[in-house]
N, C-alpha and C positions, 0 to 999 in steps of 0.2 A: 297574418303576414310573417313567415320566417325571418330572424334575426339574422341578416349578414355582416360579416365584417370584410374589411379591403385589405388588410396585411398580415403579416406574421405575429401569431399571438404566443406570447409567451407561456400562457397558460399550456397550450397544445404542444411544447416543445418535448422531446423524447429523447434519451441517449441509449443507443442499443450498441451492442457489438457480436461478433463471431471469431471463434478461434480460427485463424490461417492455415490451411493445410499446407501452403507453399508459401513462406513469409514473402509478403509483396504482392500476392494473387488475391485480387477483393475476393471476398465471400459474400454471397447475398442470396437468399436472406439472411438478416442477421438472426443469432439464437438464443440471446440474452438481453434482457435489461441490464444496464450497467450499474445501477444500486446507488447512483451518484448523482449529483446534479452538475452540468457541465455544457458547453458548445465548444464545437471543432473552431478554432480561431484561426484564421489565416496569417502566415509569417511571410515575409520577403525580404531579399536583400537588393538595393539598387546601386547600381555604380553611377556617380555624378560626376561630370566632365566640366574643369573651368577652361576658360579661354581668356586671352588678352585681347577683348573685342571693344573696349574703349566705351563700354558702358558700366553703369552699377551692379548689374546682375553678376549673382555669383556663380551661377550656372547656365550654360546654355543649353546642355542634352542631359539625359539621363537613361539607364536602361535597367530593364528588370533582369537580376541574374539568377538568382535563386527563390523558389517557392516552396513552402511546407506548410504545416499545420500543427499547431500545439494543442493540449487539452487539459484543463485543472480542475477538478472535482473533488467533492466530499460529500460524505452522506453516511447514516448508520452503519454501525459495523456487522453486517450482513454475513454470517458463517458461511453459508453457500456461493455467494458472490466472491469472496474472499479467494476461496480456491483458486477461481482462475486469475486472479491479478497475483498471487503466489506463484503460480506457473509462470507469469510473465516476467517476474522480476527475480525469483529467488530457483527454480527447479522445474524446467518444462518436462523432464523426464518421469515426473509422477503424475499417474492417469490414474489409478485405482487406488483405493484406501485398504487399511487392515481393518480386522475386527478385534476389539480389545477381548482379553482374555474373559470368558463367561459372558460377553455381551450379545445381546439378539440383535438388537436393533441400532446401537451406537456403533459408528463407522469413525475412524481416524485418520485424517489427512494430515502426512508428515512431510515438510518441505525443509530440509538441510540446503543451506546454500551450495550448489555446485561451485567449487574452488577453482578448478581449472579445466572447466567445459564451457562452452557457450550455448547449452541446451538450454534456453527459454522459448516461451510462446508468443507470435506477434498477431494483433489483433484488427480488423476491419470494423472502423466504428462509423456510427450513423448519427448525428443530430440536426437538430432542428424541427419546425412546424411542418408536417407532412401536408398540410392542406395548402402550402404555399411552395415551399421547398425544402427538403431537407438533403443535407449533403453526406458525402461518402468518404473516409479517410483510410485508405489502405496502409498496410504496412507499419501498423499502429506499434511502437514498442514503448512500454512503462519504463520509465527513467527513476520512478520514484514511488513508493508506498508509505502511506504513514499511517500510524494506529496510534489511536490516544484516547485515555480515559482519567476521568476525574472524580473521585470518589467523594467528592464535597459538592459536585454540581449536580445539575439538573437535565443534562444534554444528554446523558447515555455516552455509551462508546463511539467513537466515529473512525473512519477512514477517510483517507483522501488519496488521490490519484494523481501522477503527472504523468502526459505523455506525448509523444512526437509522431505525427503520421507523414505521408507525402502530402503533395500539393491536394488540396481537396476536390471532389468531382461532384457537380450537380446531379449527381444518382442517387436518387432514393431510393429506401429500403423495398424490397419487391413483397413482403408481407412482414408483419407483425409477430414476434415471437409470443408464446401464451406467457403471461406475467405471472412468476414465481418469486415467493419471499422467504428467505430464510429466517431462522431466529436470529435474534440480536443478544449480545453478551451485557453485563452489567461492571460498570466500574464499579461499583459499590461492592460487589461481590468478589473482589482481588485477591488474590494471593500471590504472595513476594517471597521468593527465596534468594540469598545471597551467600555464595561462597567462596572460599578461596582455596585451601588445601583438600579441603572435603568436596565430595562429588557434586555435580550440579543437582540442586532440587534436594538438598541434606538441610539446611538450614533457613526455616521459615521464619518470617518476621510475623508473629502472632498476636502483638500486642495493641493493635489498632494503629499504629504512629504513620503506616502507608496513606498519603492524599492522593497523588494522581502520577501518572507518566505519558510519556510520548513517544513514540519510537519513529524512525524514518528509516527505511531499507531502501537501498539503490541497487539498481540493475548493472550499472557500469556500461549500458550499450549505448553507443554512441553512434547516430546516424553519420553517413558520410555523404553529406549534401554537396554533390558536384555535379549536378545536373538543373536545369532549369524548374523542371517539377520533381526536385526534391532528391530522393535518393534510391538505389537500387541494392544497397548493401549497408552493412553496419559493422563497427568494431566494438571491441571491448576495452575498457580503462578499469585500472586499480581503484576500488571504493572504499571508503568506512561508511560504518553505520553509527547513527545516534541514539541514546537511550536518555531521556530526562527524567528524572525521578525526584518527587518531592516526599520529606517525611516529616511529621512533627518532631522538634528537635527534645527528646527525652533525655539524651546520653552523648557521648562521644564516637558511637559506634558508626555510623553513617559517615560522619565527619573523619574519623580515622581511615576508611577506606580510601580517602583523597590525600590524607595527611602521610599515610604510609604507602602510598603508590604501588598498590598491590596489584595483581593481576585477578579480575572478578570473574566468577561464572554466576550469572543473573539470570534466573526464570520467574518470568512474570504471567500471570494468568488470570483472565477475566472469565468468569462462569455465567452460564445462563440457565434456562431452564432444565428440569428433569428430564432427561431423555426414557431412562426406566430404572427400575429396581429389580435385580436380581436376586431372587431369595436364596439364602446359604447358610454359612455360617463361618463369617459374619453375613449379612446382606450387603449388595453391592449397589451403588447409586452410581449411575451415569449420567453425566451433565453435559449439555452443550457447552463448549468453551474454546477459546482462543489462546495459545500459551506461545510466549516467546522466550526462546534460548539466546543469551547472548554473552559473548565471551568479549570482554573488553578492559578499560581502564578508565579512572577518572581523571582526565587529561585537562581538565579546567577548574580554576579555583569555584569552590562551591560559592551559591547564592543565599540571599536571605530573603523571605517573604512570609506572609501570616495567613492564618486561616481564620476567617471570619473577624478580622482584626482583633483576634486574642492570642493566640498560641503562637509563638515563633516557628517556621517551616525552614528547614535545610533544603535547596534546591542544588541536587547532585546531577551533573553533567558526563555522560560515560559515552567514550569513543570506542568503536570496536578495534580489537588486535587479534592478529593470527598467533596470538600466544602459543606455549606448548600445551596449555590446557586445550585450546581451539585444534590444535595439531592432532591432538590425540582423539578428539571427537570427529575430527574430518571437516569441520566448518566453523564459521566465525558468528553465524547467526541460524537460527531453525525457527520455524514456522509451523506450528501443530494445530489443526484444528478439529474439534469434535464435534459431529453432527449424525445426522442419519442419511445424509446424500451417500448414494451407492455407486453412482457412476457421473461422468460429468455431462 
């Protein structure tokens, strides 16, 4: 006799999405596994009304005013999935990669943040156990994208996503997409460049002092929740991005970045497996990688931690600034992803 279950099973839950052609118009079936854990979680505003009714009850009546949903999840930093989240947060106009010079298989997806354009993508998300009920959340907007890597840890590079959708519907995915899996990158194979007056990517830190970093990139998308079922429109707010970096304390180099209050040009790259080697003079190696260009300043006092209870570590907190350097570049952050993916 076959085993049966009577309720929704966590093990059978999935999280899927499709990019929307028209923002707010649901797409079914979904086209991608999300690559992270998470569930669409209903949210609501209620209006409660008090009365002088001679009783100890605080409220006599209430009405639901707004309903929407949120989702927060994290997972491995999959270079192919990251492309879709970069389109939702930084630049929805990027739909094709470029081919690096001399490369055959490698492709570079580049996402400079659009500074004066609202072009971002929206998603229809699906989550739940389809054997009982999976839910649909339309007009999904990604508000935050996190990237994290700890060279001293064992967890690998991770990404996190925070998003908002309209009121969820008990509408399941019409079909499940083919599962695909991109390569992941390694914090232990990180490269870091920090420049002040020289061009970004000039001054690499090569003495092994880098320990870890995490970045939070924000879209600035603000849903206008004006209806019972959520929203039909969104707006944009001004936002800053955060980059936290930790270095073994060898000297005053990183401390002085805070002390001197300099505008910084930071490049942080996490590399993955080799894609290809192109024979030449010299040979050229192309690797999977995720690279963040960040223009900002250390706007908070640094902190102290330690590495394995032995070496002292300086924790530096940077906040993005649209400095003259950033204005010359045309963006305050840019995310580059090198992979073999040739199309969305």
